[in-house]
C-alpha positions as CSV (number, residue, x, y, z in Angstrom):
1,M,-18.1,-5.3,32.6
2,D,-21.7,-5.0,31.4
3,L,-22.5,-5.3,27.7
4,K,-25.5,-3.9,26.0
5,L,-28.2,-6.5,25.1
6,I,-30.4,-5.3,22.2
7,N,-33.6,-6.7,20.6
8,E,-34.5,-7.1,17.0
9,N,-35.3,-3.3,16.8
10,G,-31.8,-2.4,17.9
11,Q,-33.1,-1.1,21.3
12,A,-31.2,-1.8,24.5
13,T,-33.3,-4.0,26.7
14,S,-30.9,-5.0,29.4
15,T,-27.2,-5.7,30.0
16,V,-25.1,-8.9,30.1
17,A,-22.3,-9.4,32.6
18,A,-19.0,-10.2,30.9
19,S,-15.4,-10.7,31.8
20,D,-13.4,-7.5,32.6
21,E,-10.3,-9.4,31.4
22,L,-11.9,-9.7,27.9
23,F,-14.0,-6.6,27.5
24,G,-12.4,-4.1,30.0
25,R,-8.8,-4.2,29.0
26,E,-6.8,-1.1,28.2
27,Y,-6.1,-0.5,24.5
28,N,-2.6,-1.5,23.3
29,E,-2.2,0.2,19.9
30,A,1.3,-1.2,19.2
31,L,0.1,-4.7,19.9
32,V,-3.0,-4.4,17.7
33,H,-0.9,-2.9,14.9
34,Q,1.5,-5.8,15.1
35,L,-1.5,-8.2,15.1
36,V,-3.0,-6.7,12.0
37,V,0.3,-6.6,10.1
38,A,1.0,-10.2,10.9
39,F,-2.5,-11.3,9.9
40,Q,-2.3,-9.6,6.5
41,A,1.3,-10.8,5.9
42,N,0.3,-14.4,6.7
43,A,-2.4,-14.2,4.1
44,R,0.0,-13.4,1.3
45,Q,0.9,-16.0,-1.2
46,G,4.2,-16.4,-3.0
47,T,2.8,-16.0,-6.5
48,R,5.3,-13.5,-7.9
49,A,8.5,-14.5,-9.7
50,Q,11.3,-12.5,-11.4
51,K,14.3,-13.7,-13.4
52,G,17.9,-13.3,-12.2
53,R,20.8,-12.6,-14.6
54,S,21.4,-16.4,-15.0
55,E,17.8,-17.0,-16.2
56,I,17.7,-14.3,-18.8
57,A,17.7,-15.6,-22.4
58,K,20.5,-13.4,-23.7
59,S,23.9,-14.2,-25.0
60,T,26.7,-14.4,-22.5
61,R,29.2,-13.0,-25.1
62,K,31.0,-9.8,-24.1
63,P,29.2,-7.0,-26.0
64,W,32.5,-5.1,-26.8
65,R,36.1,-5.3,-25.8
66,Q,37.2,-4.1,-22.4
67,K,39.3,-1.1,-23.4
68,G,39.6,1.4,-26.2
69,T,36.0,2.0,-27.2
70,G,35.3,5.0,-24.9
71,R,32.2,3.3,-23.6
72,A,31.7,1.8,-20.1
73,R,33.0,-1.7,-19.7
74,A,30.3,-4.4,-20.1
75,G,30.4,-8.2,-19.5
76,M,27.1,-9.5,-20.9
77,A,23.7,-8.2,-22.0
78,S,21.9,-9.9,-19.1
79,S,23.5,-7.5,-16.6
80,P,21.0,-6.0,-14.1
81,L,22.3,-2.6,-15.2
82,W,21.0,-3.1,-18.7
83,R,17.4,-2.8,-20.0
84,G,16.0,-6.3,-20.3
85,G,18.6,-7.7,-17.9
86,G,18.0,-9.8,-14.8
87,K,17.0,-8.5,-11.4
88,I,19.6,-8.2,-8.7
89,F,17.4,-9.7,-6.0
90,P,14.6,-11.4,-7.9
91,S,11.3,-12.3,-6.2
92,S,10.8,-16.0,-5.8
93,P,7.6,-18.1,-5.4
94,D,9.2,-19.6,-2.3
95,E,9.4,-16.3,-0.5
96,N,8.1,-16.6,3.0
97,F,6.0,-13.6,4.2
98,T,4.8,-15.1,7.5
99,H,5.1,-13.3,10.8
100,K,5.1,-15.2,14.1
101,I,2.7,-14.1,16.8
102,N,2.7,-15.8,20.2
103,R,-0.5,-17.2,21.5
104,K,-0.4,-14.9,24.5
105,M,0.1,-11.9,22.3
106,Y,-2.7,-12.9,20.0
107,R,-5.2,-13.3,22.8
108,A,-4.2,-10.0,24.4
109,G,-4.6,-8.2,21.1
110,I,-8.1,-9.6,20.4
111,C,-9.1,-8.7,24.0
112,S,-7.7,-5.2,23.4
113,I,-9.8,-4.8,20.2
114,L,-13.0,-6.1,21.8
115,S,-12.5,-3.7,24.8
116,Q,-12.0,-0.8,22.5
117,L,-15.2,-1.7,20.6
118,V,-17.1,-1.6,23.8
119,R,-15.7,1.8,24.7
120,E,-16.6,3.2,21.3
121,D,-20.1,1.8,21.6
122,R,-19.5,-0.4,18.5
123,L,-20.3,-3.7,20.1
124,S,-23.7,-5.1,20.9
125,V,-25.1,-8.4,22.1
126,V,-28.2,-10.3,20.9
127,E,-29.7,-13.4,22.4
128,Q,-29.7,-15.2,19.0
129,I,-30.0,-14.5,15.3
130,E,-32.1,-17.2,13.6
131,L,-33.6,-17.4,10.1
132,D,-36.4,-19.7,8.9
133,S,-34.8,-20.2,5.5
134,P,-31.7,-19.1,3.6
135,K,-33.0,-15.8,2.4
136,T,-30.7,-12.8,1.8
137,K,-33.6,-10.4,1.9
138,Q,-34.7,-11.7,5.3
139,L,-31.2,-11.1,6.9
140,A,-30.9,-7.7,5.2
141,G,-34.2,-6.8,6.8
142,K,-33.1,-7.9,10.2
143,I,-29.9,-5.9,10.0
144,K,-31.7,-2.8,8.8
145,G,-34.3,-3.3,11.5
146,M,-31.6,-3.1,14.1
147,G,-30.4,0.2,12.7
148,F,-27.1,-1.1,11.3
149,D,-25.6,-0.5,7.9
150,R,-22.3,-2.4,7.9
151,V,-22.0,-5.1,10.5
152,L,-20.0,-8.1,11.6
153,I,-22.0,-10.9,13.2
154,I,-20.2,-13.4,15.4
155,T,-22.0,-16.5,16.6
156,D,-21.0,-19.5,18.8
157,N,-22.3,-22.0,16.2
158,L,-22.8,-21.0,12.6
159,D,-26.3,-21.6,11.5
160,E,-26.5,-22.8,7.8
161,N,-29.4,-20.5,7.0
162,L,-27.6,-17.5,8.5
163,Y,-24.4,-18.3,6.7
164,L,-26.1,-18.8,3.3
165,S,-28.1,-15.6,3.7
166,S,-25.1,-13.5,4.4
167,R,-22.9,-14.6,1.5
168,N,-24.4,-12.2,-1.0
169,L,-24.5,-9.2,1.4
170,P,-21.5,-6.9,0.8
171,N,-22.2,-5.0,4.0
172,A,-22.4,-8.0,6.4
173,L,-20.1,-10.8,7.4
174,V,-21.0,-13.8,9.6
175,L,-18.2,-15.6,11.4
176,E,-17.9,-18.2,14.2
177,V,-15.9,-17.2,17.3
178,Q,-12.8,-19.2,16.2
179,E,-12.9,-17.5,12.8
180,A,-12.9,-14.0,14.2
181,D,-9.8,-12.1,13.0
182,P,-8.4,-8.7,14.0
183,V,-8.9,-7.2,10.6
184,S,-12.6,-7.9,10.4
185,L,-13.1,-6.7,14.0
186,I,-11.6,-3.4,13.2
187,R,-13.0,-3.0,9.6
188,F,-16.7,-3.1,10.5
189,P,-18.2,-0.1,12.3
190,K,-20.6,-2.4,14.2
191,V,-20.1,-5.8,15.7
192,I,-22.9,-8.1,17.0
193,L,-22.2,-11.0,19.3
194,T,-24.7,-13.6,20.3
195,L,-24.9,-14.6,24.0
196,G,-23.3,-17.9,23.1
197,A,-20.4,-16.1,21.4
198,V,-19.7,-14.0,24.5
199,K,-19.4,-17.1,26.6
200,K,-17.3,-18.9,24.0
201,F,-14.9,-15.9,23.7
202,E,-14.5,-16.0,27.5
203,E,-13.6,-19.7,27.3
204,V,-11.2,-19.3,24.3
205,L,-9.4,-16.2,25.5
206,A,-9.4,-16.8,29.2
């Protein structure tokens, strides 16, 4: 598999040989969907809580007698059937939202996404992205010079100047190879890999 190598002007200068196993795999939509759902579910926090009927601050006295009133029988005001009553299945802060994804499935899913990005001409390779100083304007100019609007940049080693320059750009995200996640890879219309990142992807996902 040959990947497109571009210069600072976004023009293709040559190609880079890459692994067919990583960048030439068939797209598995079901696996990618499972990967994205699991990633988003694992990011959830158990921060919501509701009260059950035993936790509601209401009297446990029977509101009216069982028979003879013509009304429906009622046991206590904290009943889930009543307004202000407890929830039948209350949410708990201890609720576990995690989904388990096997390592083999995760690797295959990431490879499937990368291969699809290549087929859709959304993935490009650059030799290196370096900045002299942590300047947001400088990085924004580089991205614009390459002809990109919204872009995900993946490097083998995260340069501090590059990281600091990208933090205030809403249309750019800089990640290391080990931090690349399926949601970010799908969300951005363009993905840029450094040459070092391509080699590291091949080592990690081999």
